[in-house]
C-alpha positions in Angstrom: 59.0 99.2 120.2 58.6 102.8 117.9 60.0 105.6 120.5 62.4 106.6 122.3 59.6 105.8 125.3 59.7 102.3 124.6 63.3 101.8 124.9 63.3 103.5 127.9 60.5 101.5 129.0 62.4 98.3 128.6 65.3 99.8 130.5 63.5 100.5 133.4 62.9 96.7 133.5 65.9 96.6 134.5 66.5 98.9 136.7 68.2 101.0 133.7 67.3 105.1 134.1 69.5 107.1 132.2 68.7 111.0 132.6 72.8 112.9 131.4 71.4 116.3 131.6 70.8 116.5 126.9 68.8 114.5 125.2 71.7 113.6 122.2 73.9 112.1 125.7 71.4 110.7 127.1 69.9 108.4 123.2 73.8 107.7 123.0 73.9 106.1 126.7 70.7 103.8 126.0 72.7 102.6 123.3 75.4 101.5 125.4 72.5 99.8 128.0 71.4 98.4 125.2 74.1 96.7 123.7 75.5 95.6 127.3 71.7 93.8 127.5 71.9 91.8 124.1 75.5 90.8 124.6 74.6 89.4 128.0 72.0 87.9 126.3 68.8 89.2 128.7 66.8 90.8 125.8 66.1 89.2 122.6 67.5 89.6 118.7 64.2 91.7 118.1 64.1 93.8 121.1 67.8 94.8 120.0 67.2 95.6 116.5 64.3 97.8 117.0 65.5 99.7 119.8 68.4 100.6 118.1 66.6 101.6 115.2 64.2 104.0 117.6 67.6 105.6 119.0 69.4 105.1 115.5 66.1 107.6 114.6 66.4 109.4 117.5 69.8 110.7 118.1 69.9 112.1 113.9 66.7 114.2 114.9 68.8 115.6 117.8 71.8 115.7 115.8 69.6 118.3 113.1 68.8 120.5 115.9 71.3 120.9 116.6 73.0 121.1 113.5 70.1 124.1 112.3 70.4 125.6 115.3 74.2 126.4 114.9 73.7 127.6 111.3 70.9 129.7 112.3 73.2 131.3 115.4 76.0 132.3 112.3 72.7 135.0 111.2 
């Protein structure tokens, strides 16, 4: 599991589709859903760790984009 798309496909296997309207929020909700699947022992530890790594990486990217936009707005 290497991309956000891969995480989405894993969630899809459990009938979970996430669309909140903002990519950062989607990533946060996906992380919560992955936590719930792991707590219920529906995904392996490997799937859990890989998913969380991908989601954390994507979350940082989105935060950086948001920070860059706010800094550019002050010019």
